C-alpha positions as CSV (number, residue, x, y, z in Angstrom):
1,M,93.9,-159.9,166.3
2,A,95.9,-163.0,164.7
3,D,96.1,-164.5,168.1
4,N,92.4,-164.1,169.0
5,I,90.9,-165.3,165.5
6,F,93.1,-168.8,166.7
7,T,92.2,-169.4,169.9
8,R,88.3,-169.3,168.6
9,L,89.3,-171.9,165.9
10,G,90.9,-173.8,168.7
11,G,88.1,-173.7,170.6
12,L,85.6,-174.7,168.1
13,F,88.0,-177.7,167.4
14,R,88.0,-178.4,170.9
15,S,85.8,-181.6,171.1
16,N,86.2,-182.6,167.4
17,I,82.6,-182.0,166.8
18,V,80.9,-179.0,165.3
19,V,77.4,-178.9,166.8
20,R,74.9,-175.8,165.5
21,K,71.2,-175.1,165.0
22,T,69.2,-173.9,162.3
23,K,65.7,-171.8,161.7
24,D,63.7,-174.4,162.1
25,N,65.1,-175.8,165.2
26,R,67.6,-178.7,163.7
27,I,70.7,-179.9,164.8
28,V,73.4,-180.1,162.9
29,V,76.6,-181.8,163.6
30,K,80.1,-182.7,162.0
31,D,82.0,-185.5,163.5
32,I,85.3,-183.8,161.8
33,D,87.6,-186.4,163.4
34,Y,85.4,-189.5,163.0
35,S,85.1,-189.5,167.3
36,Q,82.1,-191.2,166.9
37,L,83.6,-194.2,164.3
38,G,86.2,-195.9,167.0
39,L,85.3,-196.1,170.8
40,T,89.5,-195.3,171.6
41,S,92.7,-195.1,170.5
42,N,94.4,-198.3,171.0
43,F,98.3,-199.0,171.0
44,I,98.2,-202.2,172.2
45,D,99.2,-205.1,169.1
46,R,96.1,-206.6,168.4
47,Y,97.6,-210.3,169.0
48,N,98.8,-209.4,172.3
49,K,96.3,-207.5,173.5
50,L,94.4,-210.2,174.2
51,F,97.0,-212.3,176.6
52,N,98.1,-209.3,179.0
53,S,96.4,-207.1,181.4
54,R,94.9,-203.3,180.5
55,Q,96.3,-202.1,183.4
56,N,98.6,-199.1,181.9
57,S,99.7,-196.4,183.5
58,Y,99.5,-192.9,181.7
59,A,103.7,-193.7,181.1
60,S,103.1,-197.5,179.5
61,A,100.4,-195.5,177.4
62,Q,103.8,-193.1,176.1
63,N,105.9,-196.0,176.2
64,A,103.5,-197.8,173.4
65,R,103.1,-195.0,171.6
66,A,106.3,-194.6,170.7
67,L,106.9,-198.5,170.0
68,Y,103.7,-198.0,167.8
69,N,105.4,-195.3,166.4
70,V,108.5,-197.5,165.2
71,A,106.2,-200.2,163.8
72,K,104.5,-198.0,162.1
73,I,107.9,-196.2,159.7
74,D,108.1,-200.3,159.3
75,L,104.9,-200.8,157.7
76,Y,105.5,-197.5,155.6
77,K,108.7,-199.3,154.2
78,D,107.1,-202.5,153.6
79,Y,104.2,-199.9,151.7
80,E,107.1,-198.8,149.5
81,L,108.1,-202.2,148.2
82,M,104.9,-203.2,147.5
83,D,103.9,-200.0,145.4
84,Q,106.9,-201.7,143.4
85,D,105.0,-204.5,142.2
86,P,102.7,-204.2,139.3
87,I,99.7,-204.8,140.3
88,I,99.6,-203.3,143.7
89,S,101.0,-200.0,141.5
90,S,97.9,-200.3,139.3
91,A,95.7,-201.2,142.3
92,L,96.4,-197.4,143.7
93,D,96.1,-195.9,140.9
94,V,92.9,-197.4,140.1
95,Y,91.5,-196.1,143.4
96,S,92.2,-192.6,142.8
97,D,91.4,-192.8,139.1
98,E,87.6,-194.1,140.3
99,S,87.3,-191.7,143.1
100,T,88.3,-188.4,141.3
101,V,85.8,-189.2,138.2
102,N,84.3,-186.0,136.9
103,N,80.7,-185.6,136.7
104,I,78.7,-184.5,133.7
105,E,79.4,-181.0,134.6
106,D,83.2,-181.9,134.6
107,M,83.4,-180.8,138.2
108,T,85.8,-183.5,140.5
109,L,83.9,-181.7,143.6
110,E,80.4,-180.8,143.9
111,I,79.0,-178.1,146.2
112,K,75.1,-178.0,147.4
113,T,74.5,-175.0,149.4
114,E,71.6,-172.9,149.7
115,N,73.9,-169.4,150.1
116,D,75.1,-168.4,146.8
117,K,77.8,-166.6,149.3
118,I,79.3,-169.7,150.5
119,Y,78.6,-171.5,147.4
120,D,81.3,-168.4,145.5
121,V,83.8,-169.0,148.9
122,L,84.3,-173.2,149.2
123,H,84.5,-172.9,145.4
124,N,87.0,-170.4,145.4
125,L,88.9,-172.7,148.2
126,F,88.5,-175.9,146.8
127,Y,89.1,-174.9,142.6
128,D,91.4,-171.5,143.1
129,I,93.5,-172.7,146.6
130,L,92.9,-176.2,146.9
131,N,93.4,-177.4,143.1
132,V,91.4,-180.1,143.9
133,E,91.0,-181.0,140.1
134,Y,94.8,-181.8,140.1
135,N,95.9,-182.2,144.0
136,L,93.1,-184.7,145.0
137,W,94.5,-187.5,142.9
138,S,97.9,-187.5,145.1
139,W,95.8,-187.2,148.2
140,I,93.8,-189.9,147.8
141,R,97.1,-192.3,146.2
142,N,98.8,-191.7,149.5
143,M,95.8,-191.9,151.9
144,V,95.1,-195.8,150.8
145,K,98.8,-196.2,150.0
146,Y,99.9,-195.5,153.8
147,G,96.1,-195.3,155.3
148,D,97.3,-191.3,156.3
149,F,98.1,-188.7,154.6
150,F,98.9,-185.3,156.2
151,L,97.9,-181.4,155.0
152,H,99.6,-178.4,157.0
153,L,97.1,-175.4,156.2
154,D,97.9,-171.9,156.1
155,I,94.9,-169.9,157.4
156,V,95.0,-165.6,157.6
157,D,92.8,-164.2,159.6
158,K,89.5,-162.4,157.5
159,L,90.9,-164.4,154.6
160,G,91.2,-167.7,155.5
161,I,93.2,-170.2,154.0
162,V,95.5,-169.1,151.4
163,N,97.8,-171.9,150.7
164,I,98.2,-175.7,151.8
165,R,101.6,-178.1,152.3
166,P,101.0,-181.5,151.9
167,L,103.7,-182.9,155.1
168,S,104.9,-186.8,154.9
169,S,103.3,-189.6,156.5
170,Y,107.4,-190.2,158.2
171,D,107.3,-186.8,160.0
172,V,104.2,-186.6,161.2
173,M,103.1,-188.3,164.7
174,R,99.5,-187.4,165.8
175,L,99.5,-186.9,169.6
176,E,95.9,-188.0,171.9
177,N,95.2,-188.2,175.2
178,H,98.8,-186.8,175.9
179,D,96.9,-184.0,178.1
180,P,95.3,-185.4,181.6
181,E,93.9,-182.1,181.9
182,Q,92.1,-182.0,178.5
183,P,91.9,-185.8,177.4
184,N,90.1,-183.9,174.0
185,L,93.1,-182.4,172.9
186,V,94.6,-183.2,169.5
187,E,97.8,-182.0,168.3
188,F,100.5,-182.8,165.6
189,E,104.0,-183.0,166.0
190,I,106.5,-182.8,163.3
191,E,109.3,-184.4,162.7
192,G,112.3,-181.6,163.4
193,D,109.8,-179.0,165.4
194,T,108.9,-180.4,168.2
195,K,108.6,-177.2,170.5
196,N,105.8,-175.8,168.2
197,L,103.1,-178.4,167.9
198,K,100.4,-177.8,166.0
199,Q,96.9,-178.0,166.6
200,N,94.1,-179.8,165.0
201,Y,92.6,-177.2,162.9
202,E,96.2,-176.5,161.2
203,I,96.3,-179.9,160.1
204,A,93.7,-181.8,157.9
205,H,94.6,-185.8,158.9
206,F,92.6,-187.7,155.8
207,R,93.1,-191.4,157.2
208,M,91.2,-194.8,156.9
209,L,89.4,-195.9,159.6
210,S,88.4,-198.9,159.8
211,D,90.6,-201.0,162.2
212,T,90.8,-199.4,165.7
213,N,94.1,-201.8,166.3
214,F,95.7,-198.7,163.8
215,L,94.2,-195.8,165.9
216,P,94.6,-193.1,166.3
217,Y,96.0,-193.4,162.3
218,G,94.8,-195.5,159.8
219,K,95.1,-198.5,158.0
220,S,96.2,-199.0,154.9
221,M,94.3,-200.7,151.9
222,L,97.8,-202.8,151.4
223,E,97.9,-204.1,154.6
224,G,95.4,-207.1,154.2
225,G,97.7,-208.6,151.2
226,R,101.2,-207.2,152.6
227,K,101.6,-211.0,154.1
228,V,100.4,-212.8,150.9
229,F,102.5,-210.6,149.1
230,K,105.8,-211.6,150.9
231,Q,105.1,-215.4,149.8
232,L,104.0,-214.5,146.3
233,T,107.1,-212.5,146.2
234,L,109.3,-215.6,147.5
235,M,107.4,-218.0,145.9
236,E,107.6,-216.0,142.2
237,D,112.1,-216.2,142.9
238,A,111.8,-219.5,144.0
239,M,109.9,-220.5,140.8
240,L,112.6,-218.6,138.7
241,I,115.2,-220.3,140.2
242,H,114.1,-223.7,139.4
243,R,113.5,-223.0,136.2
244,I,116.8,-221.6,135.1
245,M,118.1,-224.6,137.1
246,R,116.4,-226.9,135.4
247,A,114.8,-225.9,132.2
248,P,117.8,-225.9,129.9
249,E,118.5,-229.5,128.6
250,K,121.7,-231.2,128.7
251,R,123.4,-234.6,127.1
252,I,124.8,-237.5,128.9
253,F,128.2,-238.7,127.2
254,K,128.7,-242.1,128.6
255,I,132.8,-242.1,127.4
256,D,134.0,-246.5,127.1
257,I,137.2,-246.3,129.2
258,G,138.6,-249.7,127.8
259,N,141.1,-251.4,130.1
260,I,142.4,-248.1,131.0
261,P,144.1,-248.5,135.0
262,P,141.7,-246.7,137.3
263,N,143.9,-243.7,138.1
264,E,144.2,-242.8,135.0
265,V,141.1,-242.6,134.0
266,E,140.3,-239.4,135.5
267,N,143.4,-238.0,133.8
268,F,142.2,-239.4,130.6
269,M,137.9,-238.0,131.4
270,N,139.4,-234.2,131.6
271,R,141.2,-234.8,128.7
272,I,138.2,-235.6,126.5
273,I,136.1,-232.4,128.3
274,N,138.8,-230.1,128.1
275,K,138.5,-230.9,124.3
276,M,134.8,-230.9,123.9
277,K,134.1,-228.0,126.6
278,K,132.9,-224.5,125.6
279,I,135.4,-221.7,126.6
280,P,136.0,-221.4,130.0
281,V,135.5,-217.8,132.1
282,I,138.6,-216.2,132.4
283,D,139.2,-213.1,134.7
284,Q,140.9,-210.7,132.2
285,D,142.3,-208.9,135.5
286,T,144.1,-211.9,137.2
287,G,144.1,-214.8,134.2
288,E,142.2,-217.6,137.1
289,Y,138.9,-218.6,136.6
290,N,135.8,-216.6,137.9
291,L,134.0,-219.4,140.1
292,K,130.9,-216.9,140.1
293,Y,130.5,-217.6,136.8
294,N,130.9,-221.3,136.9
295,I,127.5,-222.6,135.4
296,E,128.4,-225.8,134.5
297,S,125.7,-227.7,136.8
298,V,123.0,-225.7,134.7
299,T,124.6,-225.1,130.9
300,E,127.2,-227.7,130.5
301,D,126.9,-231.0,129.9
302,Y,127.5,-234.6,132.0
303,F,130.2,-236.9,131.1
304,L,130.6,-240.5,132.5
305,P,133.3,-243.0,132.1
306,V,131.9,-246.4,131.8
307,R,133.6,-249.6,131.6
308,G,132.6,-253.0,130.0
309,G,129.9,-254.6,128.2
310,D,128.9,-254.7,124.7
311,S,127.7,-250.5,124.7
312,G,130.7,-248.6,123.8
313,T,130.5,-244.8,124.2
314,Q,127.2,-243.7,124.2
315,I,125.6,-239.9,124.0
316,D,122.0,-239.1,125.9
317,T,119.7,-236.5,126.4
318,L,118.8,-235.6,129.7
319,Q,114.9,-233.3,129.2
320,G,114.7,-230.0,130.8
321,L,111.7,-228.8,132.9
322,G,108.7,-230.4,131.3
323,N,105.9,-228.5,133.9
324,E,106.5,-224.9,132.5
325,G,103.1,-224.3,132.8
326,A,102.2,-225.8,136.1
327,I,102.1,-222.0,138.3
328,D,98.7,-223.4,139.8
329,D,100.9,-222.3,143.6
330,I,101.5,-218.7,142.2
331,E,97.4,-218.4,141.0
332,Y,96.3,-218.8,144.9
333,L,98.6,-216.6,146.3
334,K,98.1,-214.4,143.6
335,N,93.7,-214.6,143.6
336,K,94.3,-214.0,147.6
337,L,96.0,-210.6,146.8
338,F,93.1,-209.5,144.6
339,A,90.7,-210.4,146.9
340,S,93.0,-208.4,149.6
341,L,92.8,-205.1,147.1
342,R,89.0,-205.5,146.4
343,I,89.9,-205.1,142.9
344,P,88.5,-207.3,140.0
345,K,91.1,-209.2,137.7
346,A,89.3,-208.4,134.7
347,F,89.9,-204.7,134.8
348,L,93.9,-204.9,135.8
349,G,94.2,-207.4,132.5
350,Y,94.1,-210.7,134.4
351,E,91.4,-212.1,133.0
352,E,89.5,-211.3,129.8
353,G,85.4,-211.1,128.6
354,I,85.1,-207.3,130.9
355,G,82.4,-206.5,127.9
356,S,81.5,-202.6,126.9
357,K,81.8,-201.8,130.8
358,A,83.6,-197.9,130.8
359,T,84.3,-197.9,134.6
360,L,85.4,-201.2,137.3
361,A,83.3,-199.9,139.1
362,A,80.7,-200.8,136.6
363,E,81.8,-204.2,137.0
364,D,81.7,-204.9,139.9
365,V,79.0,-202.4,142.6
366,R,81.2,-204.3,145.8
367,F,84.0,-202.2,144.4
368,A,82.1,-199.2,143.4
369,R,81.1,-199.5,147.5
370,T,84.6,-199.1,148.1
371,I,85.2,-196.6,146.4
372,E,82.0,-195.0,148.0
373,R,83.7,-195.3,151.2
374,I,87.0,-193.9,150.1
375,Q,85.3,-191.0,148.4
376,K,83.1,-190.7,152.4
377,I,86.7,-190.2,154.1
378,A,88.4,-187.6,151.8
379,I,85.0,-185.9,152.1
380,A,85.2,-185.8,155.4
381,E,88.4,-183.8,155.6
382,L,86.9,-181.8,153.0
383,E,84.5,-180.4,154.8
384,K,86.7,-179.8,158.4
385,I,89.0,-177.8,156.0
386,A,85.8,-175.5,154.4
387,I,84.8,-175.3,158.3
388,V,87.9,-173.8,159.1
389,H,87.8,-171.4,155.9
390,L,84.5,-170.3,156.7
391,Y,85.0,-169.7,160.4
392,T,87.7,-167.6,160.1
393,Q,85.8,-165.3,157.3
394,G,84.0,-164.6,159.4
395,F,80.8,-167.5,158.9
396,E,79.1,-168.6,162.6
397,D,75.9,-170.5,163.5
398,A,74.2,-172.8,161.2
399,E,75.3,-171.1,158.3
400,L,79.1,-172.5,159.3
401,L,77.8,-175.8,158.6
402,N,75.1,-174.8,155.8
403,F,76.7,-176.9,152.8
404,D,77.4,-180.1,151.5
405,L,80.1,-182.0,149.7
406,K,80.0,-184.5,147.1
407,L,82.4,-186.8,145.0
408,Q,80.8,-188.4,141.7
409,N,80.2,-192.0,142.4
410,P,81.4,-193.8,138.6
411,S,79.1,-197.0,138.9
412,M,76.3,-197.1,136.5
413,I,75.0,-200.3,138.1
414,H,75.3,-199.0,141.2
415,E,73.0,-195.8,140.3
416,Q,71.0,-198.4,138.4
417,E,69.8,-200.3,141.1
418,K,68.5,-197.3,142.7
419,L,66.3,-196.7,139.7
420,E,65.6,-200.0,139.3
421,L,64.3,-200.5,142.5
422,M,62.1,-196.6,142.8
423,R,60.6,-198.3,139.2
424,Q,59.5,-200.9,141.3
425,Q,57.7,-199.4,144.1
426,L,55.6,-197.0,141.8
427,E,54.3,-199.7,139.7
428,I,53.6,-201.6,143.1
429,A,52.3,-197.8,144.6
430,K,50.0,-197.5,141.3
431,D,48.8,-201.1,141.0
432,S,47.4,-200.7,144.5
433,M,46.0,-197.2,143.7
434,E,43.9,-198.8,140.7
435,S,42.7,-202.0,142.4
436,N,41.3,-199.8,145.7
437,L,43.3,-202.3,147.7
438,F,45.3,-199.5,150.0
439,S,44.9,-196.4,150.5
440,R,47.1,-193.3,149.7
441,N,49.0,-193.2,153.5
442,W,49.4,-197.2,153.5
443,I,51.3,-196.8,150.7
444,Y,53.8,-194.0,152.0
445,D,54.0,-195.8,155.2
446,N,54.8,-199.5,153.8
447,V,56.1,-199.1,150.1
448,F,57.9,-195.9,150.2
449,N,58.4,-195.5,154.4
450,I,57.9,-192.1,154.4
451,N,56.4,-189.5,157.5
452,D,53.9,-187.8,158.0
453,Q,55.8,-184.7,157.7
454,L,57.3,-185.6,154.1
455,K,54.0,-186.6,153.5
456,V,52.6,-183.1,154.7
457,D,55.5,-181.8,152.2
458,M,54.9,-184.0,149.3
459,Y,51.3,-183.0,149.0
460,N,52.0,-179.3,148.6
461,E,54.5,-179.6,146.8
462,I,52.1,-181.7,144.8
463,I,49.4,-179.0,144.8
464,E,51.8,-176.6,143.5
465,D,52.7,-179.2,140.5
466,Q,49.3,-178.6,139.3
467,K,48.7,-174.7,139.6
468,Q,51.8,-174.6,137.4
469,Q,50.8,-177.4,135.2
470,F,47.3,-174.9,135.2
471,R,49.5,-171.9,134.4
472,M,51.4,-173.5,131.1
473,E,47.9,-174.5,129.5
474,Q,47.0,-171.5,130.2
475,I,50.0,-169.6,128.4
476,S,49.7,-171.9,125.9
477,S,46.0,-172.1,124.7
478,E,45.7,-168.2,125.8
479,G,48.9,-166.5,125.4
480,T,48.2,-164.8,129.2
481,D,50.3,-165.5,132.9
482,P,47.7,-166.2,134.9
483,A,50.6,-165.3,138.1
484,D,50.8,-162.5,136.2
485,P,49.9,-159.7,138.5
486,A,48.3,-157.5,135.2
487,N,46.3,-160.3,134.0
488,Q,44.4,-161.2,137.5
489,Q,41.0,-159.9,138.3
490,S,39.4,-158.8,141.7
491,E,37.1,-160.8,143.9
492,E,35.5,-157.7,143.2
493,D,35.6,-158.1,139.2
494,L,34.1,-161.4,139.5
495,T,30.5,-160.5,141.2
496,V,27.7,-160.3,139.0
497,A,25.1,-157.7,140.7
498,R,27.5,-154.7,142.3
499,K,25.3,-151.2,142.8
500,G,26.9,-148.2,141.1
501,E,29.3,-150.0,139.1
502,W,29.5,-151.8,136.0
503,G,28.7,-155.4,135.7
504,G,26.3,-158.6,136.0
505,S,23.3,-157.2,133.8
506,E,23.5,-153.9,133.9
507,P,24.2,-151.9,130.9
508,D,27.4,-150.3,129.5
509,P,28.1,-146.9,131.2
510,F,30.2,-146.1,128.3
511,K,26.9,-146.2,125.8
512,K,24.2,-143.5,125.9
513,E,21.1,-145.1,127.0
514,I,17.6,-144.7,124.8
515,D,14.4,-143.7,127.0
516,R,12.3,-146.0,125.5
517,G,9.4,-145.1,128.6
518,R,10.6,-148.3,130.7
519,P,10.6,-147.8,133.9
520,K,13.3,-146.8,136.2
521,V,15.0,-149.4,139.3
522,G,14.4,-147.1,141.2
523,D,10.8,-147.1,140.8
524,M,10.9,-150.7,141.3
525,N,10.3,-152.4,144.9
526,P,13.6,-153.8,146.4
527,S,11.9,-157.1,146.3
528,D,11.6,-156.8,142.6
529,D,14.2,-157.8,141.8
530,E,13.2,-161.2,142.0
531,K,11.5,-162.7,138.6
532,S,8.1,-164.9,139.0
533,G,7.4,-168.4,137.3
534,F,6.9,-166.8,134.0
535,G,9.9,-165.1,133.9
536,R,8.2,-161.6,134.2
537,R,8.6,-158.9,137.0
538,E,6.6,-158.5,139.7
539,F,5.3,-155.1,140.0
540,K,3.4,-153.1,142.5
541,G,-0.2,-153.2,141.9
542,G,0.5,-155.9,139.2
543,S,1.5,-153.4,136.2
544,P,3.9,-150.0,136.1
545,L,0.7,-148.2,135.1
546,A,-1.3,-149.3,138.5
547,T,-3.5,-146.6,139.7
548,S,-1.6,-147.3,143.6
549,K,0.4,-144.3,143.0
550,G,-0.2,-140.3,142.7
551,A,2.3,-140.4,139.4
552,T,0.7,-143.2,137.7
553,V,-2.9,-141.3,137.7
554,V,-1.7,-138.2,136.5
555,K,-0.3,-140.3,133.5
556,K,-2.9,-142.0,132.4
557,E,-5.0,-138.6,132.1
558,S,-1.9,-136.8,130.6
559,V,-2.2,-139.8,127.9
560,L,-5.8,-139.8,127.6
561,K,-6.5,-136.1,127.1
562,S,-3.5,-136.1,124.3
563,I,-5.8,-138.9,122.2
564,K,-8.6,-136.5,122.5
565,D,-6.9,-133.2,121.3
566,K,-5.5,-135.5,118.7
567,Y,-8.9,-137.1,116.7
568,K,-11.6,-134.7,118.0
569,H,-14.3,-137.4,118.3
570,D,-15.8,-138.9,121.5
571,F,-14.5,-142.2,122.6
572,K,-16.9,-142.5,125.6
573,N,-19.1,-144.7,122.8
574,N,-16.7,-146.1,120.5
575,H,-13.1,-148.3,121.0
576,I,-10.2,-146.9,120.3
577,L,-10.3,-149.6,117.7
578,S,-13.5,-149.4,116.1
579,E,-13.9,-149.0,112.7
580,D,-15.4,-145.6,113.0
581,S,-12.2,-144.3,114.7
582,I,-10.4,-145.7,112.2
583,I,-11.9,-144.2,109.2
584,N,-12.3,-140.6,110.8
585,E,-8.4,-141.0,111.5
586,D,-7.8,-140.6,107.8
587,K,-9.7,-137.9,107.0
């Protein structure tokens, strides 16, 4: 089973590009080996390739690779020497410090994914197994120093990556185009273990790809200043020697020898010098002068014999070095070194006036872009490690690439520039809409550069925002949530007139109705729901007591009979409201 998973991993990384298709038919590609960055691997020196022919056979290419690996070791030795310089050593520390800044959540590496399971797996990988919070700083420092950094991954089936082991850049050789049958095959050879070549998925190769002349390896951030560093070192040594030789102040003793014969002048001068000379440096073991410490030309004075004249014996002072502040040549080379490192001098303490800036990237936006490029290179290889881990644990299809990694950019000015640009775009869009000079679609196309699909998505999101705003207003004003199903009314509840149900103008069904002799709804014509222009209902016959119905006639006769029985009078000749009828009622 273990061989099976390794075989599948080898097939996954055979083309150095992982491609997956999402559910919405979108193609996701991860270039895990930066194959899209450079054209080909070039083992020819940048100068010789301009004059030599490119007709190299497979064997000559292998020889060129071997020669390049020897030259690579020489470059690494120069980088080691440069790392001993305080300026360059501080610069390498600055690269790592600025690339591994924690975000507001106090996390060095941010993991973005819609799948909670993938997030948990990757968080366990980077923070528990790889321990990026502590190790990433040294990984990036070695990468920018040598241009390359190698990690050996210990992979276990169904568990993924369980351990890592950093490898020295001196001991690892990257093999490309070494197998004519598999041109895309990438393997790694570790010194001392030439028989067991490591596959591409077993080694994480962090490399600074910026110059194809250094492929298949990366180019160190120190390479641009390597020549300047040697010149600066020589100039500083020459300056120190010059100052030691010329800085001390000396005296010239002019001794008047009078009439001493010429053959005796030397003996006379030696006697004078021995009397005035300082204690000589004598080797205690041999009793002889140690010529290595004979610094007479530096610290001792000069004795000159003179003859004749009126001057006699004189003592003159020979001034030392007077231009001790003339270091323009040193500053010139030092500025070139800073330019190659792309680090502002103020942050390294060579200039004042850094102000209240909290980070180096805030002092120089260009350096922030350099840090961003370093972070992208580190993230690309971390994504390769994550893909290996997820694939070993059984994630396939689009889920294998359903994540993004991000390192915090420390530049506040870089973020402020983005916000300022967005603010200006919003002001232009607002003014254009208020002045009715441009349509909304024109603003989307020309100010924000938004495509049609994104317009639809934004419009739907704006509608959703309005719904949420209405929901919040209802909750704050009425205390009810419109989104709660218990507070929602059905469509039938909103209908005014419903047959057989309570609603609209119908009376309360739970309240007992009092019979006041009003006609029932069933006694009306179906068209009686329409009111007349005077606000009264139109009945058939013009009145509910119209004689057009049999029931109405019977009802009328019963009413008259009850009146006659009560008053016992003849109402044919008298009106019901006449005075006689009223008097008789009182009797």
